[in-house]
C-alpha positions as CSV (number, residue, x, y, z in Angstrom):
1,M,33.6,-38.8,-32.4
2,K,33.9,-35.2,-31.3
3,R,37.2,-33.6,-32.1
4,S,39.0,-32.0,-29.3
5,E,39.5,-28.3,-29.4
6,P,42.9,-27.1,-30.6
7,S,45.3,-25.9,-28.0
8,N,46.2,-22.2,-27.6
9,I,49.9,-22.8,-28.3
10,L,49.8,-20.4,-31.3
11,V,48.2,-17.5,-29.4
12,P,50.6,-14.6,-29.2
13,Q,52.3,-14.3,-25.9
14,P,53.0,-11.0,-24.2
15,K,56.5,-9.7,-24.8
16,R,58.6,-7.6,-22.6
17,S,59.5,-4.2,-24.0
18,L,63.0,-3.0,-24.4
19,A,62.4,-0.6,-21.5
20,D,61.3,-3.6,-19.3
21,D,64.5,-5.3,-20.1
22,I,66.5,-2.2,-19.2
23,V,64.5,-1.9,-15.9
24,Q,65.5,-5.5,-15.0
25,R,69.2,-4.9,-15.8
26,L,69.4,-1.6,-13.9
27,R,67.5,-3.0,-11.0
28,E,69.9,-6.0,-10.8
29,A,72.9,-3.7,-11.0
30,I,71.5,-1.7,-8.1
31,F,70.9,-4.9,-6.1
32,R,74.4,-6.1,-6.8
33,G,75.9,-2.8,-5.8
34,E,77.3,-2.1,-9.3
35,L,75.3,1.1,-9.1
36,A,75.9,2.6,-5.7
37,P,73.5,4.8,-3.6
38,N,73.7,8.4,-4.6
39,E,75.5,7.5,-7.9
40,R,74.4,9.7,-10.7
41,L,72.6,8.0,-13.6
42,R,73.4,9.7,-16.8
43,E,71.1,8.7,-19.7
44,E,73.8,9.0,-22.3
45,V,76.3,6.9,-20.3
46,L,73.8,4.2,-19.6
47,A,72.6,4.2,-23.2
48,E,76.1,3.7,-24.4
49,K,76.9,0.9,-21.9
50,L,73.7,-1.0,-22.7
51,G,73.8,-0.3,-26.5
52,V,70.4,1.3,-26.7
53,S,69.0,4.8,-27.4
54,R,68.2,7.2,-24.6
55,G,64.4,6.7,-24.9
56,P,64.3,3.3,-23.2
57,I,66.7,4.5,-20.6
58,R,64.5,7.4,-19.7
59,E,61.4,5.0,-19.5
60,A,63.4,2.6,-17.3
61,L,64.6,5.3,-14.9
62,S,61.0,6.5,-14.5
63,A,59.9,3.0,-13.7
64,L,62.7,2.6,-11.1
65,E,61.7,5.9,-9.6
66,R,58.2,4.5,-9.0
67,E,59.8,1.5,-7.3
68,G,61.8,3.8,-5.0
69,L,65.2,2.7,-6.4
70,V,65.9,5.9,-8.3
71,M,65.5,9.6,-7.2
72,K,65.0,12.4,-9.7
73,M,65.9,16.0,-8.8
74,P,63.9,19.0,-9.9
75,N,66.6,19.7,-12.5
76,G,66.0,16.2,-14.0
77,R,69.2,14.6,-12.7
78,A,68.7,11.0,-11.6
79,T,70.6,9.2,-8.9
80,V,70.4,5.8,-7.3
81,A,68.2,6.2,-4.2
82,R,69.8,6.1,-0.8
83,L,67.1,5.2,1.7
84,S,67.0,7.4,4.8
85,L,66.1,6.4,8.4
86,E,62.6,7.8,7.7
87,D,62.3,5.6,4.6
88,L,63.5,2.6,6.7
89,D,60.7,3.3,9.3
90,E,58.0,3.6,6.7
91,V,59.1,0.5,4.7
92,Y,59.3,-1.7,7.8
93,S,56.1,-0.5,9.4
94,L,54.1,-1.0,6.2
95,R,55.7,-4.4,5.6
96,L,54.9,-5.5,9.2
97,A,51.2,-4.6,8.6
98,L,51.1,-6.4,5.2
99,E,52.9,-9.5,6.3
100,Q,50.8,-10.2,9.3
101,L,47.7,-10.3,7.1
102,A,49.7,-12.4,4.6
103,V,50.6,-15.1,7.1
104,R,47.1,-15.3,8.5
105,Q,45.7,-15.8,5.0
106,A,48.4,-18.3,4.1
107,A,47.8,-20.3,7.3
108,Q,44.2,-20.6,6.4
109,Q,44.5,-21.7,2.8
110,A,48.1,-22.2,1.6
111,D,48.4,-24.5,-1.4
112,P,50.6,-27.6,-0.7
113,G,52.6,-26.9,-3.8
114,I,53.5,-23.4,-2.5
115,L,54.4,-24.8,0.9
116,Q,56.7,-27.3,-0.9
117,Q,58.4,-24.4,-2.7
118,M,58.9,-22.6,0.5
119,Q,60.5,-25.6,2.1
120,G,62.8,-25.9,-0.9
121,I,63.9,-22.3,-0.3
122,V,64.5,-22.9,3.4
123,D,66.6,-26.0,2.5
124,E,68.5,-24.0,0.0
125,I,69.2,-21.3,2.5
126,A,70.5,-23.9,5.0
127,A,72.7,-25.5,2.4
128,A,74.0,-22.1,1.2
129,V,74.9,-21.0,4.8
130,S,76.8,-24.2,5.3
131,R,79.0,-23.6,2.2
132,G,79.3,-19.9,2.7
133,I,76.3,-17.8,1.6
134,S,76.9,-14.4,0.0
135,E,75.0,-11.2,1.0
136,Q,73.4,-11.1,-2.5
137,E,72.3,-14.7,-2.4
138,A,70.9,-14.3,1.2
139,A,68.8,-11.3,0.1
140,R,67.6,-13.0,-3.0
141,L,66.5,-16.2,-1.2
142,D,64.9,-14.1,1.6
143,I,62.8,-12.2,-0.9
144,Q,61.8,-15.4,-2.7
145,F,60.6,-16.9,0.6
146,H,58.5,-13.9,1.6
147,D,57.2,-13.6,-2.0
148,L,55.7,-17.1,-1.6
149,I,54.1,-16.1,1.7
150,Y,52.1,-13.5,-0.2
151,K,51.3,-15.9,-3.0
152,A,50.1,-18.4,-0.5
153,S,47.7,-15.8,0.9
154,N,45.8,-16.0,-2.3
155,H,45.1,-12.3,-1.9
156,R,45.7,-10.5,-5.2
157,R,45.6,-6.9,-3.9
158,L,47.8,-7.8,-0.9
159,Y,50.4,-9.3,-3.3
160,N,50.3,-6.2,-5.5
161,S,51.0,-4.1,-2.5
162,W,53.9,-6.2,-1.6
163,S,55.2,-6.1,-5.2
164,T,55.4,-2.3,-4.9
165,L,57.3,-2.5,-1.7
166,R,59.6,-5.4,-2.6
167,P,62.5,-3.5,-4.3
168,Q,63.0,-1.2,-1.4
169,V,62.9,-4.2,1.0
170,H,65.5,-5.9,-1.1
171,I,67.8,-2.8,-0.9
172,L,67.4,-2.7,2.9
173,L,68.2,-6.4,3.2
174,L,71.4,-5.9,1.2
175,S,72.5,-3.0,3.3
176,R,71.9,-5.1,6.4
177,Y,73.7,-8.2,5.2
178,I,76.6,-6.4,3.8
179,A,77.1,-4.4,7.0
180,K,77.4,-7.6,9.1
181,D,77.2,-11.3,8.4
182,D,75.5,-12.5,11.7
183,F,72.4,-13.1,9.5
184,K,73.9,-16.5,9.0
185,E,73.0,-17.4,12.5
186,Y,69.3,-17.0,12.2
187,I,68.2,-16.7,8.5
188,S,67.4,-20.5,8.1
189,A,65.8,-21.2,11.5
190,E,63.5,-18.2,11.5
191,H,62.1,-18.9,8.1
192,Q,61.6,-22.6,9.0
193,S,59.6,-21.5,12.1
194,I,57.4,-19.3,10.0
195,L,56.8,-22.0,7.5
196,N,56.0,-24.6,10.2
197,A,53.3,-22.3,11.6
198,I,51.7,-21.8,8.2
199,R,51.9,-25.5,7.4
200,N,50.2,-26.3,10.7
201,H,47.4,-23.8,10.0
202,D,48.4,-22.0,13.2
203,E,47.5,-18.4,12.5
204,S,48.4,-17.0,15.9
205,R,51.8,-18.7,15.9
206,A,52.4,-17.5,12.3
207,V,51.7,-13.9,13.3
208,I,53.9,-14.2,16.4
209,M,56.8,-15.6,14.3
210,I,56.5,-13.1,11.5
211,V,56.4,-10.1,14.0
212,E,59.5,-11.4,15.8
213,H,61.2,-12.0,12.5
214,L,60.5,-8.6,11.0
215,T,61.0,-6.7,14.3
216,G,64.4,-8.4,14.7
217,A,65.3,-7.6,11.1
218,Y,64.2,-3.9,11.6
219,T,66.3,-3.6,14.8
220,R,69.4,-5.0,13.0
221,V,69.0,-2.8,9.9
222,L,68.4,0.2,12.1
223,K,71.6,-0.5,14.0
224,S,73.6,-0.9,10.8
225,Y,72.2,2.4,9.4
226,V,73.0,4.4,12.5
227,Q,76.5,2.9,12.6
228,R,77.0,3.8,8.9
229,E,75.8,7.4,9.5
230,Q,78.2,7.8,12.3
231,E,81.1,6.4,10.3
232,Q,80.3,8.7,7.4
233,G,80.1,11.7,9.8
234,N,83.5,10.8,11.3
235,N,85.0,10.5,7.8
236,Q,83.7,13.9,6.9
237,E,85.3,15.3,10.1
238,D,88.6,13.7,9.2
239,E,88.5,15.3,5.7
240,R,88.2,18.8,7.2
């Protein structure tokens, strides 16, 4: 009788570096608003708070700069990025192009298991809205749903492009949700409509729904950004 091959359970698994852990913690702090836009990020202060040396902090800040969450000045000073209206336009126009391709691909070949995960998230959104969903939870679930669209597309390079854009989309979602809570009126229904089109292999319908969804989101975010700029301008006038 031929012996079965031993499993690979003892094969070394990749480990996250200390810098990767710091990236995750700082990213989460930015998403939660614990580190506010334009807030200065001092290496020595962060190192003391996190109980690490400045080296991993420096690496983490460079990684977050590549994600668009941190800005570095010519003098080396780092701050939490504050996305401008130009940034908003670029992020949403790129996302719109990527996601139309993603839903087309997903409608053609989505794995039933991924569709089930997507339905689970839609159900979770609906339940959370009923009990009182927070802005942070809404943004997290929104990102998870769209992440699965890209996974369902089975298009590795497309998913990689989305992964690069994802952190900035997350920040924009938070700025929108925190500005006004009317997202509760549409967040569940719109995602369900997108999922239904993908599940029914209706590419045209899926594209229509994703364009409507993202265009509506862009319009709402733009409105909140303009309103915020006006409020900040008025506050500066009052201080004079």
